[in-house]
C-alpha positions as CSV (number, residue, x, y, z in Angstrom):
1,X,22.2,20.0,2.8
2,X,18.8,19.7,1.2
3,X,16.0,17.8,3.0
4,X,15.2,14.2,1.9
5,X,11.9,14.3,0.0
6,X,9.1,11.8,0.5
7,X,7.6,10.3,-2.7
8,X,4.0,11.7,-2.5
9,X,2.4,9.0,-4.7
10,X,3.9,6.3,-2.4
11,X,2.8,8.2,0.7
12,X,-0.8,8.1,-0.5
13,X,-0.7,4.3,-1.2
14,X,1.3,2.9,1.8
15,X,0.9,3.4,5.5
16,X,3.4,2.3,8.1
17,X,2.2,0.0,10.9
18,X,3.3,0.0,14.5
19,X,5.7,-2.9,13.9
20,X,7.4,-1.1,11.0
21,X,5.7,-3.0,8.2
22,X,3.8,-1.3,5.4
23,X,0.2,-2.0,4.4
24,X,-1.7,-1.1,1.3
25,X,-5.1,-1.5,-0.3
26,X,-5.7,-3.8,-3.3
27,X,-6.8,-2.4,-6.6
28,X,-10.0,-3.1,-8.6
29,X,-12.4,-2.5,-5.7
30,X,-13.9,0.8,-6.7
31,X,-16.2,0.2,-9.7
32,X,-17.7,-2.4,-12.1
33,X,-18.5,-4.6,-9.1
34,X,-21.5,-6.4,-10.6
35,X,-19.4,-8.8,-12.6
36,X,-17.0,-9.6,-9.7
37,X,-17.9,-12.5,-7.4
38,X,-18.8,-11.9,-3.8
39,X,-15.7,-13.9,-2.7
40,X,-13.4,-11.7,-4.8
41,X,-15.0,-8.4,-3.5
42,X,-14.7,-9.6,0.1
43,X,-11.0,-10.4,-0.5
44,X,-10.4,-6.9,-2.0
45,X,-11.7,-5.3,1.3
46,X,-8.7,-6.6,3.2
47,X,-5.5,-4.6,3.6
48,X,-2.3,-6.3,2.4
49,X,1.2,-6.2,3.8
50,X,4.2,-5.3,1.6
51,X,6.4,-8.4,0.8
52,X,9.9,-8.6,2.4
53,X,11.5,-8.3,-1.1
54,X,9.9,-4.9,-1.7
55,X,10.6,-3.4,1.7
56,X,13.9,-1.8,0.6
57,X,12.3,0.1,-2.3
58,X,9.4,1.3,-0.1
59,X,11.7,2.5,2.6
60,X,13.6,4.5,0.0
61,X,10.4,6.1,-1.3
62,X,9.2,6.9,2.3
63,X,12.3,7.9,4.2
64,X,10.4,9.9,6.9
65,X,8.0,7.1,7.8
């Protein structure tokens, strides 16, 4: 039987936490920051958790953790 392959693009975007949830970084935080408000930039710094409705798809993309 062939090995189950991890989706490499998903592996670069999502990391598994100790409790089994997946966290990710928000987009739009890398450049053109002068026009964005301080409040918006501060919110973009925080990691986000994957919603429960998307967990099935993420687990399929990342079968090996």
